[in-house]
C-alpha atoms as one frame of an Amber mdcrd trajectory, in Angstrom:
protein
   0.000   0.000   0.000   2.731   2.478   0.958   4.535   1.774  -2.333   1.304
   2.816  -4.068   1.324   6.075  -2.088   4.769   6.945  -3.423   3.607   6.278
  -6.997   0.487   8.377  -6.545   2.465  11.297  -5.113   4.837  11.033  -8.079
   1.916  11.172 -10.539   0.394  14.183  -8.782   3.727  16.030  -8.709   4.123
  15.333 -12.416   0.632  16.708 -13.093   1.070  19.899 -11.073   4.449  20.595
 -12.682   2.952  20.142 -16.150   0.161  22.572 -15.249   2.415  25.271 -13.804
   1.415  24.769 -10.181   3.846  24.967  -7.255   1.604  23.580  -4.511  -1.692
  21.690  -4.473  -4.142  21.447  -1.548  -6.459  18.426  -1.094  -9.197  18.537
   1.567 -11.386  15.688   2.845 -14.676  17.077   1.575 -16.886  16.480  -1.439
 -18.771  18.967  -3.617 -21.287  19.374  -0.779 -18.638  19.944   1.908 -19.717
  16.794   3.738 -17.840  15.355   6.689 -18.138  11.811   5.340 -17.912  11.339
   1.587 -18.627   8.777  -1.114 -15.586   6.915  -2.544 -15.589   9.141  -5.650
 -14.455  12.085  -3.525 -11.905  10.295  -1.306  -8.987  11.967  -3.071  -7.114
  12.833   0.122  -7.355   9.242   1.330  -6.233   7.907  -2.069  -3.149  10.117
  -2.223  -2.056   9.615   1.420  -3.479   6.360   2.807  -4.868   8.272   5.789
  -8.461   7.140   6.390  -9.651   9.618   9.039 -12.692  11.763   8.280 -10.822
  15.066   8.718  -7.519  16.087   7.219  -5.923  18.136   4.449  -2.931  17.277
   2.262  -0.557  19.917   0.909   1.940  18.836  -1.729   4.828  20.836  -3.179
   7.779  19.837  -5.331   9.737  18.806  -2.232   7.280  18.267   0.625   3.990
  16.545   1.412   2.156  17.321   4.646  -1.087  16.198   6.281  -2.926  18.534
   8.667  -5.431  16.887  11.009  -6.961  17.397  14.449  -6.382  15.713  17.790
  -8.891  12.918  17.140  -6.468  11.490  14.580  -2.965  12.263  15.877  -2.177
   8.662  16.782  -3.977   7.132  13.799  -2.287   9.497  11.344   1.143   8.806
  12.852   0.652   5.100  12.226  -0.884   5.368   8.757   1.636   7.916   7.444
   4.658   5.996   8.703   6.897   5.147   5.738   5.022   7.310   3.225   7.271
  10.364   3.443   4.258  12.490   4.413   4.818  14.812   7.385   2.086  15.022
  10.036   1.096  18.522  11.167  -0.956  18.429  14.372  -3.585  21.154  14.264
  -4.226  23.484  17.237  -0.795  22.882  18.756   1.209  26.101  19.201   4.185
  24.830  17.196   2.060  23.813  14.191   1.762  26.318  11.327  -1.609  26.630
   9.631  -1.813  25.483   6.037  -1.894  29.098   4.896   1.198  29.928   6.971
   3.001  26.870   5.629   2.305  27.859   2.027   3.401  31.454   2.579   6.573
  30.393   4.400   7.508  27.633   1.945   6.764  29.088  -1.491   8.649  31.897
  -3.202   6.907  35.031  -4.462   5.022  34.490  -7.720   4.288  30.831  -6.968
   0.899  29.323  -7.824  -1.241  27.324  -5.399  -3.844  25.070  -6.988  -7.116
  23.746  -5.614 -10.289  22.147  -6.946 -12.835  24.867  -6.175 -15.682  22.359
  -6.142 -14.514  20.862  -2.825 -13.763  24.119  -0.966 -16.334  26.425   0.600
 -16.649  30.002  -0.628 -15.260  31.391   2.629 -12.322  28.984   2.779 -11.257
  30.042  -0.739 -11.507  33.702   0.219  -9.425  33.218   3.355  -6.769  31.277
   1.476  -6.671  33.701  -1.463  -6.361  36.776   0.769  -3.431  35.368   2.707
  -1.687  34.194  -0.454  -2.097  37.592  -2.113  -0.575  39.292   0.922   2.514
  37.182   0.303   2.474  37.711  -3.471   1.241  34.183  -4.222  -1.514  33.275
  -6.684  -4.467  30.917  -6.163  -5.865  28.883  -9.049  -9.269  27.314  -8.291
  -9.993  25.211 -11.394  -7.539  22.342 -10.876  -8.783  18.736 -11.010  -5.893
  16.288 -11.451  -7.650  13.192 -10.147  -9.749  12.614 -13.254  -6.442  12.069
 -15.057  -4.206  10.308 -12.527  -6.750   8.167 -10.589  -7.542   5.465 -13.149
  -9.621   3.226 -10.862 -11.724   6.083  -9.470 -15.296   5.011  -8.755 -18.212
   7.020 -10.210 -20.592   9.205  -8.227 -23.120   6.844  -6.560 -26.414   6.361
  -8.370 -28.363   4.556  -5.637 -32.107   5.323  -5.697 -33.649   7.773  -3.243
 -36.649   6.821  -1.126 -39.452   8.706   0.638 -39.232   9.396   4.369 -42.728
   9.132   5.839 -44.184  12.148   7.660 -45.264   9.845  10.495 -41.574   9.893
  11.484 -40.582  13.447  10.526 -43.820  15.208  11.490 -43.942  17.725   8.647
 -44.518  17.443   4.902 -42.084  18.575   2.229 -44.587  21.224   1.098 -44.782
  22.645   4.612 -40.992  22.730   4.960 -40.530  24.487   1.630 -43.153  27.060
   2.690 -41.212  27.653   5.930 -37.964  28.039   3.988 -39.547  30.516   1.581
 -40.784  32.575   4.513 -37.281  32.714   5.988 -35.712  33.552   2.620 -38.291
  36.293   2.029 -37.566  37.689   5.502 -33.973  38.173   4.328 -35.232  40.017
   1.223 -34.204  37.258  -1.163 -36.134  35.540  -3.944 -34.441  32.167  -3.756
 -31.956  29.927  -1.976 -29.515  27.279  -3.138 -29.138  24.298  -0.810 -25.948
  22.317  -1.252 -25.551  20.548   2.122 -26.916  17.015   1.741 -28.536  16.822
   5.183 -30.457  20.054   4.502 -31.737  18.722   1.175 -32.771  15.342   2.602
 -34.578  17.066   5.490 -36.371  19.530   3.215 -37.600  16.976   0.682 -38.271
  14.167   3.188 -36.081  11.914   1.064 -33.348   9.562   2.188 -30.708   7.556
   0.327 -27.614   5.392   0.623 -24.967   7.369  -1.255 -22.652   7.749   1.754
 -22.001   5.029   4.316 -23.959   5.579   7.548 -25.437   8.921   6.353 -28.806
   8.367   4.609 -28.483  11.276   2.170 -28.872  11.771  -1.580 -26.117  13.499
  -3.552 -27.911  16.480  -5.061 -28.576  20.231  -5.050 -31.870  21.982  -4.371
 -32.851  25.403  -5.697 -35.919  26.989  -4.093 -37.333  30.228  -5.499 -40.625
  32.039  -4.995 -42.132  30.182  -7.960 -40.431  26.773  -8.125 -38.261  24.164
  -6.453 -35.721  22.278  -8.580 -34.017  19.100  -7.390 -30.691  18.532  -9.213
 -29.919  14.826  -9.046 -28.618  11.935 -11.160 -31.605  10.460 -13.046 -31.113
   6.869 -11.829 -31.871   8.025  -8.288 -35.453   8.939  -9.131 -37.780   5.943
  -9.045 -41.325   6.235 -10.453 -42.638   6.442  -6.876 -40.240   9.260  -5.953
 -40.974  11.064  -9.226 -44.707  11.064  -8.507 -44.100  12.123  -4.896 -41.957
  15.092  -5.940 -44.617  16.262  -8.400 -47.192  16.171  -5.596 -44.880  18.301
  -3.440 -44.344  20.830  -6.230 -40.702  19.885  -6.872 -39.314  19.469 -10.398
 -36.242  17.380 -11.260 -33.153  18.336 -13.278 -29.826  16.614 -13.969 -27.173
  16.808 -11.258 -24.565  18.087 -13.701 -26.906  20.866 -14.878 -26.552  22.865
 -11.664 -23.897  25.280 -12.942 -25.720  25.928 -16.215 -28.975  26.599 -14.362
 -27.283  28.986 -11.959 -25.592  30.760 -14.836 -29.034  31.362 -16.387 -30.752
  32.234 -13.100 -33.534  34.780 -13.681 -34.213  36.024 -10.152 -32.858  39.260
  -8.682 -31.494  37.991  -5.349 -30.381  34.583  -4.075 -29.372  33.449  -0.586
 -26.128  31.470  -0.317 -24.493  29.956   2.755 -20.821  30.729   2.152 -19.674
  28.045   4.614 -21.824  25.266   3.082 -21.598  26.012  -0.660 -18.606  25.185
  -2.824 -16.702  27.907  -4.636 -17.149  26.454  -8.146 -20.951  26.413  -7.856
 -20.955  29.916  -6.379 -18.796  31.167  -9.248 -21.348  29.927 -11.794 -24.215
  32.132 -10.493 -25.505  34.685 -12.997 -23.622  37.938 -12.379 -26.874  39.885
 -12.792 -28.264  38.154  -9.692 -27.425  39.769  -6.363 -26.044  37.279  -3.837
 -26.902  37.588  -0.143 -24.682  35.531   2.118 -26.074  34.195   5.373 -26.302
  30.989   7.384 -28.823  28.708   5.730 -32.149  29.034   7.589 -32.636  25.301
   7.037 -29.973  24.604   9.665 -32.045  26.098  12.470 -35.368  24.791  11.134
 -33.902  21.287  10.972 -32.181  21.387  14.349 -35.313  22.110  16.405 -37.237
  18.868  16.789 -41.023  18.941  16.449 -43.284  16.860  18.707 -43.354  13.882
  16.333 -39.561  13.877  16.084 -39.147  14.164  19.861 -41.428  11.168  20.308
 -39.232   9.332  17.808 -36.110  10.302  19.734 -37.481   8.704  22.899 -38.635
   5.631  20.980 -35.313   4.985  19.245 -33.343   5.603  22.456 -35.378   2.932
  24.198 -34.772   0.415  21.406 -31.080   1.267  21.355 -30.876   0.899  25.131
 -32.434  -2.566  24.992 -29.910  -3.640  22.355 -27.023  -2.245  24.411 -28.145
  -3.978  27.624 -28.351  -7.303  25.793 -24.896  -6.666  24.347 -23.282  -5.568
  27.627 -24.630  -8.604  29.443 -23.231 -10.827  26.692 -19.883  -8.975  26.749
 -19.430  -9.442  30.486 -19.544 -13.189  30.044 -17.785 -13.398  26.670 -14.698
 -11.424  27.693 -13.777 -14.134  30.181 -12.980 -16.471  27.263 -10.314 -14.113
  25.882 -11.485 -14.976  22.370 -13.360 -11.808  21.559 -11.676  -8.973  19.668
 -12.375  -5.323  18.997 -13.809  -6.323  15.626 -15.933  -9.222  16.864 -17.603
  -7.211  19.646 -18.484  -4.423  17.193 -20.116  -7.000  14.924 -21.966  -8.524
  17.882 -23.342  -5.137  18.913 -24.610  -4.499  15.397 -26.411  -7.834  15.550
 -28.266  -6.882  18.727 -29.292  -3.553  17.196 -30.443  -5.233  13.994 -33.043
  -7.152  16.045 -34.764  -3.874  16.962 -37.812  -2.510  15.158 -37.191   0.139
  12.444 -33.403  -0.488  12.442 -31.806   0.834   9.218 -28.097   0.426   9.947
 -25.311   1.964  12.002 -24.932   5.738  12.199 -21.131   5.511  11.954 -18.445
   2.856  12.086 -18.258   1.550  15.650 -15.157   2.590  17.579 -14.158  -0.321
  19.795 -10.824   0.560  21.391  -9.347  -1.697  24.037  -6.623  -0.541  26.433
  -4.135   1.768  24.656  -6.245   1.757  21.458  -8.909   3.720  23.324  -6.482
   6.661  23.406  -6.941   6.968  19.626 -10.070   9.124  19.605 -11.426   7.836
  16.284  -9.738   4.447  16.308 -10.663   1.891  13.645  -9.746  -1.709  14.316
  -8.300  -3.688  11.398  -7.340  -7.372  11.211  -3.703  -6.255  11.545  -4.188
  -4.014  14.598  -7.141  -5.693  16.305  -6.672  -6.480  19.998  -8.029  -9.485
  21.867 -10.088  -8.429  24.879  -8.929  -9.571  28.308 -10.725  -9.422  31.691
  -8.767  -6.326  32.714  -8.588  -2.659  31.799 -11.046  -0.519  29.846 -12.884
  -1.017  26.560 -14.089   2.230  24.978 -17.131   1.619  22.800 -18.477   4.506
  20.723 -21.372   3.442  18.515 -24.705   4.473  17.104 -27.624   3.373  14.990
 -30.028   4.657  12.390 -33.684   3.914  13.045 -36.572   5.269  10.999 -37.632
   7.216  14.087 -34.230   8.664  14.964 -30.437   8.512  15.126 -28.416   7.410
  18.153 -24.829   8.013  19.277 -23.488   6.668  22.575 -20.111   6.011  24.173
 -19.490   3.791  27.153 -16.117   3.062  28.710 -16.460  -0.409  30.192 -14.282
  -1.961  32.893 -13.547  -5.495  31.713 -11.745  -6.379  34.948  -9.149  -4.889
  37.287  -8.215  -1.235  36.797  -5.266   0.891  37.848  -5.749   3.766  40.285
  -4.928   6.193  37.472  -7.644   4.698  35.245 -10.193   5.003  38.048  -9.288
   8.621  38.770  -9.473   9.563  35.092 -12.789   7.762  34.671 -14.321   9.494
  37.676 -13.159  12.919  36.495 -14.703  12.372  33.070 -17.940  11.279  34.734
 -17.939  14.424  36.912 -17.637  16.582  33.782 -20.394  14.627  32.059 -22.742
  15.076  35.019 -21.930  18.789  35.339 -22.982  19.449  31.745 -26.020  17.158
  31.952 -27.176  19.040  35.062 -26.793  22.521  33.587 -29.571  25.076  33.787
 -29.051  28.196  31.702 -30.889  31.289  30.406 -32.257  31.619  26.889 -29.570
  33.016  24.585 -26.813  30.775  25.982 -24.274  29.433  23.489 -22.615  26.036
  23.685 -19.194  27.612  24.155 -20.449  29.157  27.406 -21.308  25.710  28.833
 -18.291  23.786  27.554 -16.192  24.602  30.627 -18.578  22.599  32.823 -17.477
  19.336  31.205 -13.775  20.230  31.304 -13.305  21.756  34.751 -12.779  18.489
  36.695 -10.030  17.557  34.217  -8.526  21.046  34.111  -8.131  20.998  37.873
  -5.834  17.977  37.425  -3.940  19.495  34.490  -5.740  17.406  31.869  -7.930
  18.223  28.875  -9.400  16.852  25.665  -9.103  18.634  22.339 -12.292  17.508
  20.608 -15.664  19.179  21.070 -17.850  18.269  24.034 -21.090  18.174  22.068
 -22.362  18.082  18.484 -25.849  18.160  17.011 -27.443  14.927  15.767 -29.764
  14.498  12.793 -33.151  12.782  12.767 -32.539   9.614  10.765 -29.842  11.703
   9.141 -26.186  12.499   9.791 -24.821  11.651  13.224 -22.892  14.946  13.203
 -25.065  17.949  12.356 -25.156  21.593  13.301 -25.622  24.360  13.703 -25.485
  24.009  17.512 -22.425  22.687  19.292 -20.786  22.596  22.719 -17.065  23.207
  22.373 -14.305  25.663  23.259 -14.481  27.332  19.836 -16.955  30.182  19.650
 -20.215  29.426  17.833 -22.884  32.177  17.675 -25.785  29.698  17.549 -27.721
  29.679  20.825 -29.164  26.516  22.345 -32.928  26.325  21.890 -35.637  23.927
  23.088 -35.870  20.938  20.753 -32.164  20.845  19.902 -30.499  17.451  20.389
 -26.805  17.482  21.281 -24.198  15.025  22.514 -22.473  15.259  25.907 -19.120
  13.489  25.557 -16.134  14.624  27.613 -13.110  12.349  27.635  -9.433  11.971
  28.372  -6.810  10.147  26.304  -3.342   9.001  27.321  -1.265   7.618  24.470
   0.040   4.119  25.051  -2.123   3.661  28.150  -5.881   4.214  27.998  -8.712
   6.411  26.760 -12.015   7.258  28.430 -15.169   8.878  27.082 -18.758   8.891
  28.382 -21.404  10.051  25.923 -25.151  10.520  26.168 -27.481  12.584  24.001
 -29.184  15.552  25.653 -32.315  17.407  24.557 -32.741  21.111  25.322 -36.014
  21.734  27.186 -37.647  24.760  28.775 -37.108  24.785  32.549 -38.942  27.839
  33.889 -39.289  31.588  33.716 -36.679  33.278  35.857 -34.861  36.561  36.169
 -34.685  38.284  32.759 -36.530  35.569  30.867 -36.739  31.842  30.154 -34.364
  29.244  31.555 -33.573  25.897  29.920 -32.164  22.548  30.998 -30.988  19.332
  29.362 -32.973  16.110  29.384 -30.656  13.126  29.012 -32.450  10.906  26.488
 -29.896   8.105  26.044 -30.847   5.015  28.057 -27.961   2.753  29.021 -26.209
   2.051  32.334 -22.955   3.892  32.992 -20.268   1.497  34.194 -19.862   1.874
  37.967 -16.735  -0.263  38.382 -14.369   2.586  37.520 -15.916   5.131  39.887
 -14.096   6.412  42.961 -17.136   7.372  45.029 -15.323   9.742  47.374 -14.447
  11.968  44.395 -18.141  12.525  43.666 -20.312  15.071  45.450 -23.665  14.091
  46.926 -25.378  15.925  44.030 -23.344  13.952  41.474 -24.200  10.662  43.180
 -27.859  11.652  43.226 -27.755  12.438  39.491 -26.201   9.057  38.670 -28.666
   7.163  40.851 -31.634   8.990  39.327 -30.311   8.364  35.831 -29.904   4.653
  36.505 -33.420   4.449  37.954 -34.716   6.040  34.749 -32.727   3.553  32.649
 -34.108   0.581  34.562 -37.713   1.770  34.524 -37.652   2.456  30.785 -35.799
  -0.637  29.598 -36.798  -3.425  31.989 -40.275  -4.044  30.474 -38.615  -4.978
  27.153 -36.093  -7.399  28.665 -36.173 -11.039  29.688 -36.174 -11.919  33.387
 -32.467 -12.747  33.272 -31.659  -9.497  31.472 -33.750  -7.502  33.951 -31.830
  -9.046  36.835 -28.543  -8.074  35.173 -29.762  -4.513  34.566 -31.088  -4.219
  38.117 -27.626  -5.022  39.466 -25.945  -2.531  37.089 -28.326   0.273  38.075
 -28.362  -0.117  41.852 -27.612   3.022  43.824 -23.985   3.972  44.156
């Protein structure tokens, strides 16, 4: 494999030299700026061998570098070993940004090339401005992979299917009417949707174009008079075609998007500059005024309606039953020392598949035993897979897609004896998790203002984690969705009732262990207080939290009360769906601390 990487880098260097380019930048995204992409767009993975979901390659005549975040430091170190590609660890003080690297490395007059169809409008502007300040030029129409990647797979053509309103609670017609109202409020006559989760939500369509994310590769143009769905023709079945007509949506070819935008006959169009690629933006008719703003679909989609909230509770209960069955099995199976990280992930999927409305996993299960758990987004392979032993921690981060909702849960499970350090770290992570879950806050609060709650117990011991504490979750859609988040980085979106977010603090010690505890939390109205409304989080995930790693004396009475109340809720909700033996197991796991 690593010999192939060298050949691929050689071919790319040959191409960029032939085309008068001095550096070429390859992101992880597709034409819709998705986090996870179809194989057709996995150019960064093809050129580097790095399989993480986030990372950017920069190649010059003499150097190749990969920039990625803390979730992938260990994984990238292993996968890049022997390739000649240098790892640049983002957010560390000694690491230059990609823009700084280019400006420091290239001589004046050099040309940096990108494929503008896989970069957002704003990212191109930021890059171009910094390059110009250093007398460098940006070229945005470069696409070497059609020439050098001979075995490149085509864009998926899997058929779309209709998502019933009994699960989503609102028809496509109603959603388009809401979108038009928001667009009109911003004094625009139309909006282009490029983000795949926004399109799937709007049209009440789902697909299988990207693993784990039930989206349809497409664009959607909504104006005052019409809605046009740009999609490959094989995706439209007769049933979907008839459905779209009923909803007032016409269909056009996926590749016709730029031509249609070039001939656009409205006066103003709304574009989200963070979620629309530069090539599509550049094709918009110059006579049409462009208003840039966050897509209103993000907020509309993020606030669950009553039908969706009912689905959230329903799918969490099913997921909890599957997890209890799995955890009971795991406790016994680990004693044999025959189970591996891969086999337990497959077993968990089997338990979930027995549940009603199951449609698949929401992401590839992360099953990291012992030191592998310190790799935040670890993926077990036959070469790296560990055998589980009745000692230490297993970190299990998993989720499922059900027709009535999407789940995402992490449990760190004591398989046997633990070190004092492991117990301390586990208890500190739990304290942070409980602090965030217990938060009450006024309307207008942003996630960044609450993030410290989950980190403070770790900070007091000189520890931290570099990933976000919470991300939004789709409704039978992408497991990572915005616009809300809980993280150190500033995000202007305020938390509102109906928003579903993860709560997942952790700590990771390379070569030793990793710990993360994750539940999903729903924002709900608490009361009216001083200066307005106050909100709180309802923890909706239903699964016991492992008690074996807890040092009770490190918990306050309020924290113990929270855990006991949570476990009572878990038992009361799940026990009716379990066998007598399973109920007995769950009763023991949810007894008061």
